[in-house]
N, C-alpha and C positions, 0 to 999 in steps of 0.2 A: 438557459438549460444546454444548449448546444456548446457553449463556451465551457460550462462546467464539466460536461462530459468529456470534452477534448483534453482539458487539463487533467482530468482523472485518468485517462488512458495513458498519459505520460508518466503519471505518478505511480501507477499500480505496480509495475515491475520493480520499482525502487522499494515500495512497502513489502512486496513479497520476498525481498532479500533478507528480511528480519529473521533472526534465529540462526543457529549453527555458526555463528561468528565466535568460536572459542579462541582464546588467547594462544593455546598450543597449536602451532602450525601442523604438528603431527603428534598424536598421543602415545605412539608406540604400537608394538605388536600385541595382538590378542593371543596368538600362539605361534611359535614357541616363546613363552614369556613367563616370568614368575614375579609378581602375579600377573594374570592377564590384564591387559590395559583396556578399560572402557569407562563410560561415564554417562550420567543422565541428570536433567535438571529442568528448570523453567526460566523463561525469559519474556519481558514485556517492555513495551515502549511505544514510540510513534514516529512516524515520518510526516513531513509537511508537504502542502501544496498551496497554490495561490488561492487566496479566500475571496478575491474580488468578484469572480462570477456568481459565487453563492450569495455574497452580500447584495449584488444587483438583483438577483432573483428574488430574494426575500423582501427588498425594498418595493418591488412591484406589488407584492401582496400586502404591503403595510405592516410586516411584522418586524423586519430588521434583524440584525445579529444581536444575540444576548450579550450582556455585559461580560460574561465569562469568555466568550469567543473574541470580543473586540479587543480583549486585553493581549491577544496574540499578534496584534498589528496586521501585517500583510499575509500571515500564515495560517492555514487551517491544519490543525493537528490531525492526523489520520491514524488511529491507534492499531495495535496488534499485539498478539501474544501467543507463545508456543510452549508445548512440552517437547523437549529435544533429548536426543541421545546420540552417543557416537561410539564406535566399536573399532578397535585396532585391527590391523590386517593379519593375514595368515602368511608367514614367512616373508612375503614382500613388504616393503615400507609404504604402506598406504592405510588410510582408515576410512570408515564409512559413517555417514551421518544421516539422521532422520529427524524430521519435525512435523508436528501437527498442532493446530490451534483452532478452536471453535468456541465462540461464546456469543451472548446477546447482551449489549451494553448500550445505555443511552449515549448517543454520539452528538455532542455539541448542539447544533441547531434542530436535530432530528429527535423525535419522540422515541423512535426505536431503531436499533441497528441489529437486524436479524439475520440469521444464516451466514455470519462471517465464518469462513472456513479457509484455512491455509494448510497446505500439506507439501512437503518437499523433501528432498534428499540430496546428498552429494558424495562424491569420492575424491579424496585428496591424496596425491602422490608426493612423497617427500623427495625434494630435488637436492637439498643440502642439509647435512647433519651439523647442527650447531654444537657449540661447546659452552662451557661455564664462564668463559671470558667475554669476548666481543662478537665472535662469529654467530650469526643468527641461524635458526632453523628455517628453511624455505621450503614451501609447498605449493603445488599448482593443483587447483581443484576445478571439478565441473559438476554441475548439479541441475536440477529442474524443480521448478515451484509452480504451484497451482493456487490461485487466490480467487475467492468469490464472496459476495455478500449482497445485502440489500438494506436500504434505509428509507424510512418514510416519515412524513410529518404533515399535519394539518396546518395549512398556511393561510388561514384567514377565512373570511365569509365571501361575499360576492365581489367579483372583480369584473370590471369591463375594460378591455383593451381595444382602443380605436386606432384605425389606420385610414388616412385619407388619400384618395387617388383621384385627382381631377375633382369633379363635382360629386363623386360618390364617397361615402363613408362606409368603411367595412368594421364590424365590431365582432370581437371574440368574447363571448360571455361565458364566465366561469363561475358556477355557484358551489360554495362549501368545498374549495379545492383541497386535495390531499396530494402532496408532492412525494414522488418516489425515485430512487436511483437504484438500479441493479447493475452490478459490475462483475467482471471476471477477467483474469489474465492467466496466461501459461507462459512461463519464461524459462529460457535456457540461461544458465548462470555460470560464468567463468570467473575465477579469482586466483590471484597470486598474492601470497601472504608470507610475512617474515615475523618471527617472534624471538625474543631473547629470555633465556631461562634465568630466573632469579630465585633467591631463597624466600622472599616474602611477596615480591611482585613480579608478574610476568607482563611486560609491555609487548605490544604488537602492532602492526600497520599492514595494510593491504590495499590493493586496487582491484575492483570488480567490474565486470561488464555483462549486463543482462540483455538478451534479445526477447521481447515480449510480444505476444499476440493478445491484444487487449480489446474488450467490448464493453461499453457503457451504454445503458438504456435509461432514459430519464422519462418520466411520465406525470401527467396530472390526472387524477381520477376525480370527476366532478360531473354534475348536471350542467347542461349548457350547450352551446352551439355556435355557429357562425351566422351573423346577420349582416345584411347590406342594403343600402338604399339603391344599389345597382344589382347586376347579376351575381348570384353566389359563386358561379363558376369563376368569374373574373376576381372575386374576393379571394378565392383560394390561390388563383394564379398570381395575385398581387403578393400574397404572403411567400409564395415560392420565389418571386423575384427578389425578395429580400433575404434569400437563403433560409427561410423558415418553411421546411417542408413537413407539414403536420400529418401524421396518419390519424385521421379522425374516424372513430367508429364508436357506436354506443355512447358511453359517458367517459370516454378515455382519450386524452391526447398523448401521443408518444413520439419519441425519436431515438435513434440509435446511432452511435458513433464507434467506428472500429478503427484500429490503428496498430501497425506492427512496426517495431523500431528498436534501436539500441538505447540502453539506459546505463550510462557509466557511473561509477561512484568511487569514492576514497573512503576507507573505513579503517578505524584503529581504536585503541583503548588499552585497558589494562585488566588483569585479574589479581585479586588479592588472595593469598593462600592462608586459609583459616584452619583451625583445628578440625580433626575428624574427616580429613580429606575433603573439606568443603572449599569452594571457590566462589568469590564474589566478582561477577563480571560487569564491567562498564564499557560500553561501546558507543561510538559516535560514527555517523555517516554524513557524507556530503556528495552531492551529485554533480559537482563542478559548475553548478548554476545557483538558483535561488533556494532549492530544497535541501533540507537537512534532516536528520533524525538521530534519536538516542534510544538506547535500550539498557536495561538492567536485569541481571539474572542471577540465579544461585544454582550451583550444581555440585554434585559429588563426583570425584574422578579417581580412579584406581590406576 
């Protein structure tokens, strides 16, 4: 559970960067302009994280990964979706973006994914005005994102976890366990983007850097307790010696991991210009490591 929480704290700022990755590096002015420049739409997709801690956790309870998830190999898809909008600036060459997403959807090995909530906004300043030939439009942006959510699953019947220390045996008994994860992150996001204006397709590429403050709490809600052939205090200390610091109260075992740090990414894709001012967006992400993500969206832009 601790490994899973630590991996999630690294993945959360990456997931929170979903949305507002419009192909146009600058959409134009709202005023003075004819017509005013603005747009709105929806986007959804997923980013990935290492699946091995979750697989190990479920193996302990004898449930294992579903066939659907095992098909992803070493990656756990972490979903997301937003409603988004962007508004051109007033006189100065900037634009403003806003996104919000909230839904409850079954998430892979969990029965419920409740309280998923993503909100964010950004401001982008046009640094270079492109032309219809080769010169791209380049913008520099800064924003803030807030992501939170919760997942739960019943993970089996009765589980006994034994740990031996000398002549003593310590047992953690868990009856009818229900596993849960609660997460949140707040991330400052900086991005540099370049786009090339086309008649049918707008390709774009960019680099982003998020600094996130993340918190993940994992828990097991169950009847049970700690038993030992020796002293119970020594049993708890033995667990702490193995870096397992359980907060045991009532019928719940929980631990919390907090992390602050940078999360870089490379992103890019293209928009297809459709009739009625519609645009189909396809975007890919890569965090310069093992994690990646994709989103697809549809929007109307004036």
